[in-house]
Each structure stands twice: as C-alpha cells, then as structure tokens.
MIZAFI-499538 format. One line per 3 residues: number of its first residue (from 1); for each residue x, y, z of C-alpha. Coordinates in Angstrom, 1 decimal. Layout:
REM MIZAFI-499538
NUM> X,Y,Z ~ ...
//
This chain:
REM MIZAFI-499538
1> -6.8,-9.5,-7.6 ~ -4.8,-7.6,-10.3 ~ -4.5,-3.8,-10.1
4> -3.5,-1.6,-13.0 ~ -0.6,0.7,-12.5 ~ -2.9,3.7,-12.8
7> -5.1,2.4,-10.0 ~ -2.0,1.9,-7.8 ~ -0.7,5.4,-8.5
10> -4.1,6.9,-7.7 ~ -4.2,5.1,-4.3 ~ -0.6,6.0,-3.5
13> -1.3,9.7,-4.2 ~ -4.8,9.9,-2.8 ~ -5.8,12.6,-0.3
16> -5.8,11.5,3.3 ~ -9.6,11.0,3.6 ~ -9.6,8.9,0.5
19> -6.6,6.6,1.4 ~ -7.1,3.1,2.8 ~ -4.9,4.2,5.8
22> -7.7,6.6,6.8 ~ -10.2,3.8,6.4 ~ -8.1,1.5,8.6
25> -8.1,4.1,11.4 ~ -12.0,4.3,11.2 ~ -12.2,0.5,11.1
28> -10.0,0.3,14.2 ~ -12.6,2.5,15.9 ~ -15.4,0.2,14.9
31> -16.7,2.6,12.1 ~ -15.5,1.1,8.9 ~ -16.1,3.3,5.8
34> -17.3,2.0,2.4 ~ -15.1,1.9,-0.6 ~ -17.3,2.1,-3.7
37> -16.2,1.8,-7.3 ~ -17.5,4.4,-9.7 ~ -18.4,2.5,-12.9
40> -19.0,5.6,-15.0 ~ -16.3,8.0,-13.8 ~ -13.7,5.3,-13.0
43> -11.8,4.9,-9.8 ~ -13.4,4.5,-6.4 ~ -14.3,6.7,-3.4
46> -14.2,6.2,0.3 ~ -17.5,7.0,2.0 ~ -18.4,7.6,5.6
49> -22.1,7.4,6.7 ~ -23.5,9.5,9.5 ~ -27.0,10.4,10.8
52> -27.7,14.2,10.7 ~ -31.1,14.9,12.4 ~ -33.9,15.5,9.9
55> -31.7,14.6,7.0 ~ -31.4,11.0,8.2 ~ -28.4,9.1,7.0
58> -25.9,11.2,5.0 ~ -23.0,9.9,3.0 ~ -19.9,12.0,3.5
61> -17.4,12.0,0.7 ~ -14.3,14.1,1.5 ~ -11.5,15.2,-0.9
64> -13.0,13.3,-3.9 ~ -14.7,14.2,-7.1 ~ -18.1,12.8,-7.8
67> -20.4,13.6,-10.8 ~ -24.1,13.6,-11.0 ~ -23.8,10.4,-13.1
70> -22.2,8.6,-10.1 ~ -25.0,9.3,-7.7 ~ -27.2,6.4,-8.7
73> -24.5,3.9,-8.1 ~ -23.6,5.6,-4.8 ~ -27.2,5.6,-3.6
76> -27.4,1.9,-4.1 ~ -24.1,1.1,-2.5 ~ -24.6,3.5,0.5
79> -28.3,2.7,1.0 ~ -29.0,6.5,1.3 ~ -30.0,9.4,-0.9
82> -28.3,12.4,0.6 ~ -24.6,13.1,0.0 ~ -22.3,15.8,1.4
85> -19.3,16.1,-1.0 ~ -16.1,18.0,-0.4 ~ -14.7,18.0,-3.9
88> -11.0,17.7,-4.5 ~ -10.8,19.8,-7.7 ~ -12.7,22.8,-9.0
91> -15.2,22.2,-11.8 ~ -17.3,19.3,-10.3 ~ -20.9,20.3,-9.8
94> -22.8,17.3,-8.4 ~ -25.5,19.2,-6.6 ~ -26.2,22.4,-4.6
97> -23.0,24.3,-3.7 ~ -22.9,25.1,0.0 ~ -19.4,26.6,0.2
100> -16.7,27.7,-2.3 ~ -13.5,25.8,-2.4 ~ -10.7,26.3,0.1
103> -7.0,26.2,-0.8 ~ -4.4,23.8,0.4 ~ -0.6,23.9,0.4
106> 1.2,21.1,-1.5 ~ 4.9,20.7,-0.9 ~ 6.8,18.5,-3.3
109> 9.7,16.5,-1.9 ~ 11.0,15.6,-5.3 ~ 14.6,16.6,-6.0
112> 17.8,17.0,-4.1 ~ 18.1,18.7,-0.7 ~ 19.6,21.7,-2.5
115> 16.7,21.9,-4.8 ~ 14.2,21.8,-1.9 ~ 16.1,24.7,-0.2
118> 16.1,26.7,-3.4 ~ 12.3,26.6,-3.6 ~ 12.1,28.3,-0.2
121> 11.5,32.0,0.3 ~ 14.7,33.8,1.4 ~ 13.2,34.9,4.7
124> 12.1,31.3,5.3 ~ 15.7,30.0,4.7 ~ 17.1,32.7,7.0
127> 14.9,31.5,9.8 ~ 15.8,27.9,9.1 ~ 19.5,28.7,9.3
130> 18.9,30.6,12.6 ~ 16.9,27.6,14.0 ~ 19.7,25.2,12.9
133> 22.2,27.2,14.9 ~ 20.1,27.6,18.0 ~ 21.2,24.4,19.7
136> 17.9,22.6,19.5 ~ 17.9,18.8,19.6 ~ 15.6,17.3,17.0
139> 14.3,13.7,17.3 ~ 12.0,11.7,14.9 ~ 9.8,8.9,16.3
142> 6.7,7.0,15.6 ~ 3.6,8.2,17.6 ~ 2.5,5.4,20.0
145> -1.2,4.4,19.8 ~ -1.9,6.3,23.0 ~ -4.7,8.9,23.1
148> -3.0,10.3,26.2 ~ 0.2,11.1,24.5 ~ 1.6,14.5,25.6
151> 1.3,16.0,22.1 ~ -2.3,14.9,21.7 ~ -3.2,16.4,25.1
154> -1.6,19.7,24.2 ~ -3.4,19.8,20.8 ~ -6.7,19.3,22.6
157> -6.0,22.2,24.9 ~ -4.9,24.5,22.0 ~ -8.0,23.7,20.0
160> -10.0,25.2,22.9 ~ -7.8,28.2,23.3 ~ -7.4,29.0,19.5
163> -11.0,28.0,18.7 ~ -10.5,25.5,15.9 ~ -11.6,21.9,15.5
166> -9.2,19.1,14.7 ~ -9.3,15.3,14.9 ~ -9.9,13.9,18.4
169> -7.0,12.0,20.1 ~ -8.9,8.7,19.8 ~ -8.8,9.0,16.0
172> -5.1,9.9,15.9 ~ -4.2,7.0,18.2 ~ -6.3,4.7,16.1
175> -4.4,5.7,13.0 ~ -1.2,5.0,14.8 ~ -2.5,1.6,15.9
178> -3.9,0.6,12.5 ~ -0.9,2.0,10.5 ~ 2.2,1.1,12.5
181> 5.0,3.5,12.1 ~ 3.1,5.8,9.8 ~ 2.3,8.6,12.3
184> 5.6,10.4,12.5 ~ 6.5,13.0,15.2 ~ 9.3,15.5,14.6
187> 10.1,17.2,18.0 ~ 12.5,19.8,19.1 ~ 13.9,19.8,22.6
190> 16.0,22.1,24.7 ~ 17.6,20.8,28.0 ~ 15.6,17.6,27.5
193> 12.2,19.4,27.4 ~ 10.0,19.6,24.2 ~ 9.7,23.2,22.9
196> 7.9,22.4,19.5 ~ 6.6,19.4,17.5 ~ 5.0,18.5,14.2
199> 3.0,15.4,13.5 ~ 2.6,13.9,10.0 ~ 0.4,11.0,9.0
202> 1.8,9.0,6.1 ~ -0.4,7.4,3.5 ~ 1.1,6.0,0.4
205> 3.4,8.5,-1.2 ~ 1.9,11.4,0.7 ~ 2.2,12.6,4.3
208> -0.4,15.0,5.7 ~ 0.3,17.6,8.3 ~ -1.8,16.7,11.3
211> -0.7,18.6,14.4 ~ 1.7,21.4,15.1 ~ 2.6,22.9,18.5
214> 5.2,25.4,19.7 ~ 5.9,26.8,23.1 ~ 7.5,30.2,23.7
217> 11.1,28.9,23.3 ~ 10.1,27.1,20.1 ~ 8.6,30.3,18.6
220> 11.6,32.4,19.6 ~ 14.0,30.0,17.9 ~ 11.9,29.4,14.8
223> 11.8,25.7,15.7 ~ 9.0,24.9,13.3 ~ 11.2,25.9,10.3
226> 13.8,23.4,11.5 ~ 11.2,20.7,12.2 ~ 9.5,21.0,8.8
229> 12.9,20.9,7.1 ~ 13.8,17.7,9.0 ~ 10.4,16.3,8.1
232> 11.0,17.0,4.4 ~ 14.3,15.1,4.4 ~ 13.1,12.3,6.7
235> 9.9,11.6,5.0 ~ 11.4,11.8,1.5 ~ 13.9,9.1,2.7
238> 10.8,6.9,3.5 ~ 9.4,7.2,0.0 ~ 7.1,10.2,0.5
241> 7.0,12.5,-2.5 ~ 4.6,15.2,-1.3 ~ 3.5,16.9,1.9
244> -0.1,18.1,2.3 ~ 0.4,21.0,4.6 ~ -3.4,21.6,5.0
247> -5.5,24.6,4.4 ~ -4.2,28.1,3.4 ~ -6.2,31.0,4.9
250> -4.6,34.3,4.2 ~ -7.5,36.2,6.0 ~ -7.8,34.5,9.4
253> -4.3,33.0,9.6 ~ -1.9,35.0,7.4 ~ 1.2,34.1,9.5
256> 0.5,30.4,9.1 ~ -0.2,30.8,5.4 ~ 3.2,32.6,4.9
259> 4.9,29.8,6.8 ~ 3.4,27.1,4.6 ~ 4.0,28.8,1.3
262> 7.4,30.1,2.3 ~ 8.6,26.5,2.6 ~ 8.3,26.1,-1.2
265> 4.7,24.7,-1.1 ~ 2.3,25.5,-3.9 ~ -1.2,26.8,-3.2
268> -3.9,24.7,-4.8 ~ -7.7,25.2,-5.0 ~ -10.1,22.6,-3.9
271> -13.6,22.1,-5.4 ~ -16.0,23.3,-2.7 ~ -18.7,21.6,-0.6
274> -21.8,20.3,-2.3 ~ -25.1,18.8,-1.1 ~ -26.5,16.3,-3.5
277> -29.7,14.1,-3.6 ~ -29.9,10.9,-5.6
//
C-alpha cells in the first residue's frame, strides 16, 4: 500500500488517542479499535466502541475532528448511531456540545539545547540549575510491560489521594508490551532510592506525558525540572519533535500549569466535547 507524504506526516504527529500505537495497546488488551477513513473530510479516525446503559453502543472519538458530513460513513463503519467526540481543534460542531474545550501544553523540541533553554521562564531555569547541582542521579529506561511496576503502583495510590483519574496500570503495561521501548521513564534517585519520575509514551514524532511522581526529596530539589529537561534532550535524540504535556488548568492546578508553561510550552485550545447522532 502506498501512503502519501501528507498521510505519513498526519500519523506521525497525531494525538495519542489517534495514533496506531494507542490502538496497538488496546489490541493487546483484546479490545481493538476501528480505524475509519473519512471520505468527505479526508484522513481517518480511530474509534473505540463502548456500551453506555440506555444509550446502547457509543462510538468514542478522542482528539479528532469530525464534521456532520462524516457521521453517515461513521455510522455504517461503527454499526452504531451515537457518537461522543472530543474534538482536537475549536470550530468543529458535529452535534450537541456537552463541554467547552480544555487547553493542553505543547512543548516543541525543535532547535538546539540553547534554544530550548531560552524559551523557558527565568524562574524555571533557576530551578533547573538548582536541581542540576543537587546531586541527583538521573536514569532513562524503558518501562517493562509489568502492571506491578513501582511507578504504576505509586500512580494508582496518588490517583486516590489526589482524586483524579488516569489510565489503569494494565493499559500502560499493554502499551509497553505492544510498543517496545516507546514507554520511557526518566527517574531521579538519591542514595539509590527514587525520589521522582516522569513517564512519557512515544508515538511517532510526539511523546505524551503519562505519569509524574515526586516524593518530598524530589519536590525539595525541584527534581521534575531536571527530569523534564533530560526528557526534552533524550526524546529529541530519538526523533521526537513535540511533547504533549497534557491539560492546563489554571483554576484547580495552577502550580502544575505554571510548571508546564514555564518549560517553554505553548497553551493550545482543544475543541470541546460533543454528542452526535447519525
């Protein structure tokens, strides 16, 4: 099969939920998604089908743009009439809007190391310098396909304490199994013990922030600043050109928002959540 350069570039830069690497993880779990070509709008979307009570089977389309004109083709391919769409860009209006668009932090890795540092906020650079001088030992390794890995267990515990919902360990382990070497841990240790860690999932030319953890020593030494810097350099050397640092919420998590944007990332609006019937 021959692919046009534009199609290859679209896949390489696709959001996590629309990339084949995400589909490979679901397939590893025995729940393969559908990849459906959009004849009218062009391109294709990755669709996950689920049953939601009285709504019956619902097709979930995350981080993709779908128009009303696409719904007929999707209905036929998905064998269902109800769609829940998390649009990638503002402007799409395929149905009833349930929620306005969130914002994400995109961090470009293009340019030299000096250029990357120049984009950082001054306070962010100061903390990076302090962390670099704190004696932390940083290691980079591939996450093994083990749902019992220490970082995944810690993340499950902090989801309960901090009251947020992330991906379950089985999914993350499945991603590591289906995409060997593409789940990358950056961990900081002191006296041989981990004090902080970041996990990124690589998909094409993009790496998506997946899990972050820091203990008291890690927070005191600004370990996450050092780990993100090492991730920027290490992932760029592997061909990654952009980091998706996830949602930016200046109301409920202002400190985390400052951390993401201070790294040089740009805040970008998504297109909201829509319920559509075909």
